[in-house]
N, C-alpha and C positions, 0 to 999 in steps of 0.2 A: 394207529396200530400197524398199518402197512409200513410206515416209515421205520418202525422198530426192527423189522426183519432186516432191512438194508443196513441200518445203523450198526447192527451187530455183525454184519458181513463185510468183508473187505471187497474192493473191486475185483481182486483176483478170484475170490470165492464166488462172486456173482458170475464172472466170466466162465468159470469151471462149471457152474450150474447151467449156464447157457449152452456150453459144449455138450453136456449130458442131455439137455433138452433136444438138441439137434440130433444127437446119436440115437435117441429113442424113436425118432420118426424117419423111416427110410426115405420118404420123398424129400424131406427137409435135408437129410444127410446127403442125398444125391445132389441136391441143388448147391449145398455148401461146397462139396467136393468139386463140382463143375465150375463154380464161380471162383474158387480159390486156386484151383489147379493142383491141389494136394491129393495124393493118392491115399486111400483109406489106411493102407499099411504104414504110412509115414506121418500120421497125425501126432503120435507121441513125440517123434523127432521134431516136427514143426512146432509143437507146443513149447519147446525149450527156446525158441527164437524170440528175440525182443519184438514186441508188437503183435504176436499171435493172439494173445488173449483180447487185446483191444480189437483186433480184426474179427474175432468171434462176436463181440458185442456190436461191432459195426454191421456185421451180417444180420444179426437179430434186429437192429434198429432200422435198417434200410428197407425192410418190408413190413408194412404196418400190421397185416394179419399175423405174421410171425412174432412181431414185437408184442402185440396184445395177448397172444396165446402164451408166450413165455411169462409176461408180467402177471397174468392171471394164475398160472401154475406156481409161480414163486411168490405171489402176493406182494409185488413191488410196483410202484407207479412207474410208468414209462420214462419220466424225466430222470429217474434214478439210474436207468440204464445208460443214458447219455452222460450223466455225471460220473459214473463208474468208468465208462469208456475213456473219458478224457483224463482220468486219474492214472490210467495205465500207460506204460511206455509206448510211445508213438500213437497214442490214442487220439490226440488232437490233430495229428497230421493226416492229410489226404481224406478227410471225412466228406463224403458226398452222399446225402440221403436221396434214394430213388423214390419214385412214386408208384 
């Protein structure tokens, strides 16, 4: 049943859901902005750049508590996040999971 939600969503839709998840949590948003160097007022502009959506999923996947929280909220297994990330432009490049 969990797989059905992802199979009907595109990697882009999953990344947009991840960005929404980040935006709904001020601490998470602050960390995202600090790590990416993007100003809050420039997120829409940055979202049009190749690799941005993959970067959002990289951010989610790089921190296990964030990954698990997002996966629970979206009812998707963690491995689907990685699969979606790699399907997006520049998603397989520069991937480094932190602990």
